[in-house]
C-alpha positions as semicolon CSV with decimal commas, in nm:
position;residue;x (nm);y (nm);z (nm)
1;M;4,885;9,358;6,709
2;T;5,209;9,558;6,714
3;A;5,188;9,926;6,800
4;T;5,252;10,163;6,510
5;S;5,320;10,475;6,719
6;L;5,410;10,589;7,071
7;T;5,046;10,649;7,154
8;E;4,936;10,299;7,056
9;G;4,978;9,995;7,269
10;V;4,821;9,699;7,439
11;T;4,487;9,653;7,610
12;L;4,518;9,512;7,960
13;Q;4,280;9,245;8,089
14;N;4,053;9,510;8,246
15;G;4,028;9,713;7,922
16;V;4,282;9,981;8,016
17;K;4,505;10,082;7,725
18;M;4,882;10,100;7,789
19;P;5,139;10,240;7,543
20;Q;5,373;9,968;7,423
21;L;5,684;10,187;7,444
22;G;5,760;10,425;7,727
23;L;6,045;10,594;7,913
24;G;6,208;10,433;8,215
25;V;6,374;10,668;8,465
26;W;6,572;10,424;8,680
27;R;6,894;10,592;8,799
28;A;6,784;10,931;8,663
29;K;6,874;11,186;8,930
30;D;6,589;11,383;9,083
31;G;6,582;11,745;8,974
32;E;6,709;11,873;8,643
33;E;6,824;11,536;8,503
34;V;6,497;11,348;8,536
35;E;6,288;11,655;8,454
36;R;6,482;11,708;8,131
37;A;6,449;11,339;8,039
38;V;6,072;11,334;8,094
39;Q;6,030;11,665;7,912
40;S;6,235;11,537;7,617
41;A;6,032;11,215;7,605
42;L;5,699;11,397;7,609
43;E;5,818;11,636;7,337
44;N;5,911;11,331;7,127
45;G;5,562;11,188;7,165
46;Y;5,611;10,947;7,455
47;R;5,308;10,921;7,681
48;S;5,419;10,643;7,918
49;I;5,663;10,716;8,203
50;D;5,781;10,445;8,445
51;T;5,923;10,538;8,785
52;A;5,933;10,388;9,136
53;A;5,952;10,505;9,496
54;I;6,305;10,365;9,532
55;Y;6,426;10,570;9,233
56;K;6,373;10,880;9,450
57;N;6,277;11,091;9,149
58;E;5,896;11,092;9,164
59;D;5,903;11,463;9,259
60;G;6,100;11,549;8,945
61;V;5,880;11,334;8,725
62;G;5,576;11,508;8,870
63;R;5,717;11,855;8,804
64;A;5,794;11,765;8,443
65;L;5,444;11,624;8,392
66;T;5,285;11,939;8,534
67;R;5,497;12,168;8,319
68;S;5,443;11,966;8,002
69;G;5,083;12,071;7,948
70;V;5,003;11,720;7,816
71;P;4,644;11,637;7,917
72;R;4,633;11,394;8,211
73;E;4,411;11,151;8,023
74;D;4,680;11,117;7,754
75;L;4,948;11,010;8,003
76;F;5,021;10,664;8,142
77;I;5,220;10,684;8,465
78;T;5,361;10,382;8,647
79;T;5,521;10,370;8,991
80;K;5,601;10,093;9,238
81;V;5,589;10,014;9,610
82;W;5,935;9,944;9,752
83;N;6,025;9,634;9,953
84;S;6,053;9,805;10,293
85;D;5,702;9,949;10,251
86;Q;5,535;9,617;10,173
87;G;5,245;9,501;10,389
88;Y;4,882;9,617;10,377
89;D;4,872;9,948;10,568
90;S;5,227;10,048;10,481
91;T;5,156;9,995;10,109
92;L;4,849;10,220;10,124
93;A;5,060;10,489;10,293
94;A;5,344;10,445;10,039
95;F;5,097;10,480;9,753
96;E;4,967;10,811;9,891
97;E;5,321;10,942;9,923
98;S;5,404;10,847;9,565
99;R;5,080;10,994;9,434
100;K;5,146;11,327;9,608
101;K;5,506;11,343;9,486
102;L;5,387;11,282;9,130
103;G;5,117;11,547;9,175
104;L;4,847;11,318;9,036
105;D;4,491;11,237;9,140
106;Y;4,538;10,876;9,034
107;I;4,813;10,645;8,911
108;D;4,769;10,451;8,587
109;L;4,967;10,144;8,696
110;Y;5,092;10,053;9,044
111;L;5,330;9,759;9,083
112;I;5,480;9,550;9,364
113;H;5,848;9,613;9,294
114;W;5,989;9,276;9,414
115;P;5,831;8,955;9,550
116;V;5,925;8,994;9,917
117;A;5,854;8,655;10,078
118;G;5,586;8,667;10,345
119;K;5,477;9,015;10,244
120;Y;5,370;9,029;9,882
121;K;5,027;8,872;9,940
122;E;4,929;9,140;10,195
123;T;5,077;9,402;9,965
124;W;4,864;9,271;9,680
125;K;4,551;9,303;9,896
126;A;4,638;9,671;9,937
127;L;4,674;9,708;9,560
128;E;4,334;9,542;9,513
129;T;4,187;9,799;9,755
130;L;4,349;10,089;9,569
131;Y;4,215;9,951;9,241
132;R;3,861;9,907;9,372
133;D;3,872;10,259;9,516
134;G;3,965;10,400;9,175
135;K;4,297;10,542;9,296
136;V;4,486;10,333;9,040
137;H;4,358;10,223;8,700
138;A;4,562;9,900;8,679
139;I;4,767;9,692;8,921
140;G;5,049;9,450;8,867
141;V;5,380;9,310;8,983
142;S;5,745;9,335;8,896
143;N;6,016;9,069;8,900
144;F;5,771;8,786;8,972
145;Q;5,875;8,441;8,854
146;V;5,615;8,177;8,764
147;H;5,608;8,030;9,117
148;H;5,548;8,378;9,265
149;L;5,265;8,441;9,020
150;K;5,101;8,106;9,096
151;D;5,122;8,172;9,469
152;L;4,979;8,523;9,435
153;I;4,694;8,431;9,202
154;E;4,589;8,140;9,423
155;G;4,472;8,366;9,705
156;S;4,367;8,674;9,510
157;T;4,043;8,809;9,371
158;I;4,222;9,006;9,097
159;T;4,491;8,863;8,868
160;P;4,789;9,094;8,809
161;M;4,742;9,292;8,489
162;V;5,115;9,342;8,426
163;N;5,438;9,165;8,520
164;Q;5,744;9,383;8,465
165;V;6,063;9,176;8,444
166;E;6,414;9,199;8,305
167;C;6,375;9,079;7,948
168;H;6,595;9,107;7,638
169;P;6,748;8,875;7,375
170;L;7,001;8,734;7,627
171;L;6,723;8,673;7,882
172;T;6,408;8,587;7,689
173;Q;6,210;8,465;7,994
174;E;6,021;8,206;7,789
175;D;5,861;8,035;8,089
176;V;5,743;8,362;8,243
177;R;5,616;8,490;7,909
178;A;5,423;8,170;7,843
179;Y;5,261;8,177;8,188
180;C;5,168;8,544;8,147
181;R;5,013;8,478;7,806
182;E;4,812;8,191;7,951
183;H;4,674;8,411;8,231
184;N;4,630;8,731;8,028
185;I;4,905;8,912;8,219
186;Q;5,088;9,170;8,007
187;L;5,465;9,123;8,010
188;E;5,673;9,441;8,035
189;A;6,050;9,455;7,990
190;W;6,285;9,653;8,212
191;S;6,647;9,696;8,104
192;P;6,546;9,591;7,751
193;L;6,874;9,734;7,621
194;M;7,081;9,509;7,850
195;Q;7,214;9,810;8,042
196;G;7,414;9,915;7,736
197;N;7,572;9,576;7,662
198;L;7,482;9,596;7,293
199;D;7,809;9,483;7,137
200;H;7,689;9,152;6,998
201;P;7,764;9,031;6,642
202;V;7,402;8,936;6,568
203;L;7,277;9,277;6,683
204;T;7,548;9,449;6,480
205;E;7,460;9,243;6,173
206;L;7,087;9,316;6,198
207;A;7,150;9,684;6,268
208;T;7,347;9,704;5,943
209;T;7,082;9,509;5,750
210;Y;6,795;9,734;5,860
211;G;6,985;10,062;5,881
212;K;6,906;10,093;6,250
213;S;7,098;10,088;6,579
214;P;7,136;9,772;6,789
215;A;6,907;9,935;7,048
216;Q;6,637;9,994;6,787
217;I;6,664;9,630;6,675
218;I;6,597;9,507;7,031
219;L;6,308;9,748;7,086
220;R;6,151;9,636;6,759
221;W;6,193;9,273;6,873
222;D;6,002;9,367;7,190
223;L;5,720;9,528;6,997
224;Q;5,677;9,238;6,757
225;H;5,663;8,997;7,049
226;G;5,385;9,203;7,208
227;I;5,610;9,300;7,499
228;V;5,569;9,645;7,656
229;T;5,914;9,803;7,676
230;I;6,054;10,097;7,875
231;P;6,412;10,181;7,770
232;K;6,583;10,413;8,016
233;S;6,777;10,717;7,897
234;V;6,843;11,073;8,009
235;T;6,999;11,173;7,676
236;P;6,755;11,357;7,445
237;S;6,908;11,213;7,126
238;R;6,883;10,858;7,262
239;I;6,528;10,915;7,382
240;A;6,436;11,024;7,029
241;E;6,628;10,733;6,871
242;N;6,457;10,477;7,095
243;A;6,121;10,599;6,969
244;D;6,217;10,567;6,603
245;V;6,118;10,201;6,573
246;F;5,780;10,217;6,402
247;D;5,899;10,247;6,041
248;F;6,043;9,898;5,990
249;E;5,964;9,535;6,064
250;L;6,198;9,249;6,151
251;K;6,155;8,945;5,928
252;A;6,051;8,617;6,092
253;D;6,394;8,458;6,050
254;D;6,561;8,763;6,206
255;M;6,320;8,747;6,501
256;A;6,421;8,382;6,536
257;K;6,791;8,479;6,531
258;L;6,729;8,714;6,823
259;D;6,522;8,455;7,011
260;A;6,812;8,211;6,975
261;L;7,051;8,446;7,161
262;N;6,903;8,354;7,499
263;E;7,165;8,268;7,763
264;N;6,940;8,325;8,069
265;R;7,184;8,607;8,139
266;R;7,078;8,874;8,385
267;F;7,226;9,222;8,413
268;G;7,006;9,296;8,717
269;P;6,928;9,097;9,032
270;D;6,774;8,749;9,028
271;P;6,430;8,759;9,197
272;D;6,502;8,421;9,361
273;N;6,839;8,536;9,498
274;F;6,787;8,896;9,594
275;A;6,870;9,049;9,934
276;F;6,531;9,193;10,019
């Protein structure tokens, strides 16, 4: 089922509900910039905010959340453990630091940011502990390829609830998506808007057809595929525009046109060739 508003979404394997469209704050500067972005998103009806320890803006996100007056139970906050903090004890300590910076009693979703070889299994054990202790309502991973997921699941008692990966029409991640569907892992897209590389004739054509922007076309493609999506912006008008995707539906043949754009093209790092 495709969400029909910013407060609707998907149900994770453990029953936790997650909005299907949220705000990403990668590269948003701590302080006024990220606070204004989060405030603008919340005013526009967003309830899901995605940050990470390495973004160095958890403090600002936390201040904006506190000031917003939005009830805690209505929010869905994601953050991630960074590579240098991976390992069992260091992950538990990193989680506490993130939680305090965000000013929250619990985190809705905590992710392993990258699959650091030799470390992510111990890191996952820490996430399982945090989950069992009720400090986080859902746990997952980010940038895990199929072989990483297989390796992790093999020695775990809890299957990741979310896998957040770079995903967009030029990088459709069919193999990862299929594996996640098979194992009831929710796929979430980072950089869904291809880091602004939206000048593509098919996107332009569909934007004209539907009276929408190329960005809105991609976000609608995400929603109809059941992908959770977190477009990043610090511009209030863009934040509002990105949310205006619930009043139209892409036809099946237009969805197929977008699917056919895949070039396995990444705008971010490759998880199998990343300098951890």
